[in-house]
N, C-alpha and C positions, 0 to 999 in steps of 0.2 A: 474536492478542490483544496481542502486544507493541506493535503499531501503536496500539491503543487506549490502552495505557498511555502511550506517547510523546505522542500527541496530547492526552491528558488532562493530562499533565504540562505541556506547552507552554501549554495553555489556563489551567491553574491558576497558572503562574508569569508568563505574559506577557499574560494576558487576551485580549480579542478582537484586540489588536494583535500577538499573538505571532508572526505571519507577515508583518509589515509590509514585509519585504524582498521579498516576492513580489507579482506582479500580483493584483488583487482576485479574479479568478476562481480562481486557485490558492489564495489565502487561504481562500476559501469552501470549496473542495474539501477542504483540510486540516482545516477545522472539521467538515465533514460526515462525514469519515472517522471521527470519534469515534463516530458512530452506525453507519456502514456496515461498519466492520471487525468489530465484535462480531456484527452481524447475519449477515455472511458466515460467520463462525466457527460461529455457532449453527446455521445452515442445514447446514453440512458435518457438524458433530457429530451433528445429528439425522438425518443421512443423507437429507436432502431432495435429490431428483434435480437440482433447479435450483441447489443450493448451490455446486457446483464452478464452474459458468459465472458465477454471480453473483460469487463470490470472484475469479475471473479478471478480470472487468470492473473490480471495485473495485481490485484490485492493479495492473492496467494503468493506471488513472487515477492511482493513487498514484505509480507509477514515472515516468509521463510528467510529472506535476506536479513531482516532485523534479528530474528531468533538465532540465526547462525552466528551472527556477530556477538550477541549478548549471552549465548548459552552458558559459557563458563562463569560469567559474572552472576547470572541468575542462580546457578547452582551454588555459588559461594555465599550469596546474600539474597535469598529469594524475596524477603520482605521489602528490600530496597526498590523493587519494581512494582510495588503496590501503590502507585501514585497516579494522579490523573494526567500525566504527561509521559510520553515515550512509549515503551513497549506495551504496557497494559491497554491504552486506548487503541493502539494499532492492532493489537490482537483481537480485542472485542469488536472493533469495526470490521476486521477481516472475517470473523465468524459470522457477523450479521450479513455481510455481502455474500459470503458463500451460501448461507442458509436461504437467502432470498433470491438468488440468481435464477434458479429454475422456475419458481412460481412467477417471478416478474417476467421472465422470457415467455412463459405460457400466456400470461395476460397480454403481453404485447403482440404475440403471434396470433392470438384469437381476436385481436382488435379491441380487447377489453381495457 
């Protein structure tokens, strides 16, 4: 849900051009995440067995989109991205979601 807040904030403050630094497909993805992020969270909260895999796909798309935009800057100044906002927490949370998606799906499918 933090992602929903972030994407909502960027849309509210920057409008449709909030992500004009990114390629058009990444811009579209970031805007669509305003809908996909809460849907994924709702599916997991409601214990829908497809929720964890859906959340993993959404998070993977988000991480890939962010890394595709930031790749050159990270390569030029890697230590600049070792801070608790931006790319580092998105990446760490993405790894967490990906690593826990299958175990959580199994738990939800088995009724656990």
